[in-house]
N, C-alpha and C positions, 0 to 999 in steps of 0.2 A: 269275351273270350280276348281279342289285343288287348282289353282294358286292363284286364288281369294278367296278361303277361308282363303289360309296359310295367304293373303294380309293383312285381314280382320284381323285375329288373331294377326300375328304381330302388327297393327295399336292398337288393343286391348290393347295387353302388354304394347306398348310403353305410350297409355293414362295414364293405369294403374300407371305404373313410376312416371310419371310426377305429378299424381294426391298426389303420396304419396310425392314427392321431394316439392310441393306447399303447402303439409299439415306439412310437418316440417320444411320448413321455416316461416310459421308462427309461430309454435311453437317455433323457435329460436326467431323470432321476439318480442312474447310475453313476451317471458324469459328477454329480454335481456330488454326492457318496464318494466316490472318490478322489475330488478335490478336497473334501471333506479333510479323509482320514491323511493326506499328503500335508495338507496344512498342519493339522495333527502333529505328526511327522514331523513335519520341519519345526514346531514350536516348543516339541519336547525339550532337543535340547537348550535350546534358551530358557523355558523355563525352570530345568537342572541347572544350568550357568547360574538364572536369574537366587533360586536357594542355595546354591552354593556360593554366591557372593554375600547375600542376605548373614547366612552363619559366618563367614570370615569376618564381615562388618561388625556383629557382635561379638566376635573373637577380641577382633582390632579394641574394640572400644572397653572388654572388659580389662583386656592388658593395659592399657593406657590408667585407668583406673586404679587399677595396682598398682602401677611404678607411681604416681601420683599420690597415692596412699602411702606408700613405700619414702618416697622422698619424705612427706609430711614429718611421717612418725621419727624418723629418720633425724631430719631436724628438732622435732620437740626435743625428745629424748637421748638426741647423741650430741649435742650442744659441745663440744669442746669446753669453751669456755665454762660454763657448769662446772664441769668436772675439773675444771682447774681450781677454780675455790676449794674443790675437796680437798685434791691433793696442794694447796698451797697449806692448806691447816692441818693436815698430816706431818707434813714439811716443818711446820713451826712448833706443831708438838715434840716433836726429834728434838728439835733442838731448844725449845725452853728445857726441855727433860736433861740434859747434855750440861746448858751454861748454868741450871741454878745448882749444879754440883762445883761450879767453879767461881774461886775468889780471884779478883785482882790488889795485890798488894801496892800500896804507897807508900811515898816513905812520910807520908804525915800520918794514911789510916787504911784500914782496910774497906774496897767497899763490893757488897754486892752485885751482879748484875744481873736482874731479872727481866723477863720477856714474857707479855701478853700475850694470848693467841685470840682474835675475836671467833667465834663458833659461828661458824654459819648459818643459815635459816633453812630450817626441815634436817639439821644434821640430829642423825640418830645412833646413839651410841653402838660400840661392838656388841656388849653384851647384849643387847637389848634382840640385836638385827641375828647375832648366833640362839638367845633364846627361840625367837619365834622360826626357826627354822628347824629349827629340833621341833619345834612344836607340829611344824603342818611335812616334817618328814616321815617323823614317827607315827603321828597323826595318819597320813595316809598309806603310810604300811599295814596299820591296824586293819583301816576300814577295807584294802585289797585283797588283805591275805585270811582276815576270820569273820570280818561285822557282813561286807557285802557273799561271798558267798551263801551264810548264816540266814540273810534274812532274804535267798533266793528261794532255799530248801524252805524256808521257815510259812512264806507267803503261797508255797506250791503242798503244803502239807496236808492231812487230811483228818489229823487228831479235831477234837474237841474243844481241849483246852489248851492254856496257854504254857501251860506246862510242859503238854504232851505236843505240842507243835515245836517246842525247843528242843525236846528230847529226839524228834523225825528230823530235825533238822539238823542236826549234830552224828545223828549216827548214818542220813545219807551222805555226811563231807568227810566222813572215816575214811574213803577211799580218796577221799585231796587230799586228805593231811597225811593220811600214811606216806605216800608214794612222796612228797615235797619230805617227810620225816626222814624215809630212805636216804634220799638225796641228801640231806643235813648231816646224817650216820655218819655216809661213806667222804663227805667232804671234815668231818669232822677226824674221821681217822687217820687221814690223807694227812690234815693240820697234825695229828701228833706224831703221825711217823716221821715227821719233815723236822720232829726237837719245837714246837710252837709248845709256849705254858698257856695254859689255860685256865684265864682270870679274865674276869667284868668286859675289859679292853681288847680284847682276843675274840670274845665269843662275840661281840658285837660285830666286829669288823667282817667274821665268819657269817653273823646273819644278814651284815648287807652287801656281802659280797655273793652268795646264793641266791639272794632276792636278784641283783643286777645281773647275772649270769641267765637266771631264767627271764628278766624280763627282754637281754640279749638276743638269747637262742628265738624267744617267740616273735621277735626284731627280723633275725636275718629269715625265719620260716616264713614271715608272712609277707615280708617286705617286695618280695621277688615279684609274688606275685600281687600287691598292691600296683608298683610301679610301674606294670605293664597295660594289669586288666583296665585298672580305675581310668586312668585316659582313654584306653580304647573303648570302652563304656561310654565316655564323656563325646567322642568324637563320633560314635555311630549313634547316641540320640539327636544328633543336629541333623542327621538324614532322614527325613518325614516318612521315607518307606520302611526303612528298618524299623524307626520309633511306633510308624502306625502297626506293621505285623507284630513287635514286640506286645504291644498293647492288648493285640485281638488276644495272642498267646496266651501274657498272663492272664487278661480276663476267665478265657477260655479257665484255666487252673485256679484261680478263684472260686470260680461255679463250683468245677466240681468239689473241689477242698468246703466250700461251701455246704455242697446238697450232702458230704458224707457226713458233716458237725452237724445239718441238720437231724438226719438219721441217724446219728449215735446219743443226740442229746433226745430224742424220742425215745429208744431204748432205756436209755437210763432214768429217764424220767416212770416210763408203766412200772423197770423194775423197786422203781423209791415208790412209785404210788401202792404196789402190789406188797412191799414191803411195810409201808405206814399201814393197810388192810389189815393186814395179818397181824401185827401188836396195836390193833385199833381195841382190843378189850384187855390189855394187858396197860403194867403201871410201872412204873422207874424210869430209869437212866436209858432204856431202850428206846420208849417211844418219843422221849426228847429229845434224843438226837436223830431219831428218823423227821421229826418233825423239822428240825435242825436244817436238814438236808433238802426234804420237800420245801421249805423258804428261799433255798436257791434260786428255785428253778423263776421264769419270767411269768408274770401272770400272764401274758397273753397265750403262753405255751401250754399252760394249764388250760387255760378257758381252750383255746382251741382242739385241745384232746380231747378235751372233755366234754366237748359238745358235738365230737365229730361221730356220724354214723357207722364209721366204719371202725371205730377202736372198738380193742378188745374190751371186754366188762371183768373192770379190774378191782370190781366188789365181790366178784368170785374168790376167794381161794379154799375151795372145798377141796382140789387138788392136790395142797401142802400137807407133807406131812408134820407127824409129831417132829421130826428127825431136822427138815428143812425150817421150822419155825424155830428150834433151838440154833441152827447153824443164824437164821438170819438174824436171831436177837445177840449173836455172839458179835463180840468188841470190836476183833478183827475186820469183821464182815462189812458190819459198817462202818469203820474208818476208810474202808476201801472201796464202797460207794460214794462217800462223800468226797475225798481225792477224785475221782472219777466225773463225781459231778462238779469240782469246783475248775477243771480243766477245760471246760467249756462254757 
């Protein structure tokens, strides 16, 4: 009996020791954790300062590179000695044109004074420069106002032929050209009211003025945003926390857009597959156009949807009436479906 009591007392004594040891260990761990947190808090400003100093150092390096590159380009293309050669040559040509008409009479005879001008290397005649400038200027005008808008609409058109795509591109740009036509018409009326004669040279000046006015309007409209927003975005991208948050946001947005695009293209594929099954027994342009639409889809998407067990039965077209079949074989419907398939 005494042995049992002594044994119990010994167990209680050891249990108290273990409890005290656990409590001391927990206190020690808690103090270590608090010290680590304090260390991290103390290091956070230093890490932020290091990140800021790294960004400032890279910015200073970029400024130095731009400065030396500017000095090099100014020294290479802005050398006043090379420009003086051209200036002296122009002055020499002017003096030559004057002295060729001057004669000096002597008592014995009459002498003609001539002056020879040495043409510098790399000299380009004025007519050539003027022709090149006109070529570059009017080509850029044609590309900006006519060719580029039509090509953009042509690449997005849903027609199946080249001529149809071109007609659709011109039709889609009618509002674009109509707006500029109205602006040009009002400018023309204003010029006539001021007494300007409408010859070819004046019309050319009016066209150039209208183009420059529209360019200046866009410049004033967008320059305020660009001068403030672009440097601010570049400055904010230097902050790693902001850049990480923006990257997370962009990834989330791109993921949503990707899922929406995948769902849309699957729906368009199902519709095109159903149209293909409806036109299976027919011949003519409608079936060829349906085959052309089906060829726009990737093979991986076709294989995935065709092998999916949860996909609907594309071959079942019994629910389609004759009226629906006539609508499906219509040119406008196929063009609309082709346009939707090319968007994705």
